[in-house]
N, C-alpha and C positions, 0 to 999 in steps of 0.2 A: 504493500499499500504506499503510495507516494504522499506525503505531508504537503499540503498546499500553503505556502508562505504569503501572507497579505503584507505588502509593503506600500508606504507612502512615499512617493517622490517629490520632495521639496522643489527641485530644479523644475520640474512639470507644472507644478502648483504656482510657482513664481511666475512662468509665462502664461498661464491662465489667468492668473488674479492681476498681473501687471503691477505688483507691488513687491517689495524686498520681503523675505521671509522673517519671521519673528518666532521664537520658541511658542508663544501661545496663539500665533497665527496658523501654525501648521496644522492643528487639529480643526480649528474654525475654518479653514479653507475648504474642507471636505463637505460642508454642510451649505444649504442655499442661504442666500442673503435675507436679512429681516423684512425686506419689503416684499419679497415673495409670499411670505406668511401673513403680511397686513393684507394684501391683495386676495389671497386665497381665503382668508377668515372671513373678510369683507364680503366676498361673493357667497359663502356659505351662510352668513347671517342673512343676505337680502333673499337667498333662494328658501331659506328656513321661514322667513316672513310670509313668502308667497304661498309656500306650502301650508301653513297655519291658515291663511285667508281661503285657499281652495278646501281645507278641510271643514272650515266653518260653513260654507256654502254646502258642501256635501251632505252635513250634518241635518242643515235645514232642508235640504231636498228630501232627504231620507224621512225626516220627521212629518213633512207634508203629504209624501207618498204613503207612509204609515197611516196617517189618518184617513185618507182616501180609500186605501185598502179596507180600513175598519168598516168605514162607511158602506163600501160596495159588499162586503161579507155580510153585514147586518140587513142589507136590502135582499140579498140573495136568499138569506134565511128566512125572510118574511118578517123581521122585526122593525120596528119603525125606529128611526135614529132621529134624536132630539139633540141638538148641539149647536 
């Protein structure tokens, strides 16, 4: 079995990031920039709000449909519906 060795190449990271390597930057260079997360979470927040609004509309539609179904079943069974 061959052991896979994962290594980080600081020289390559310097070329990609266009700034000199520092001890603390070597690990941080492996991760996306904070702006990526800001945009990503803003998108998730907006999408989440849209989904909550759609869910509220769907709940309202289900409640109205359930009410109509109750009336229809009552009419089909011969009972009068007051309401």
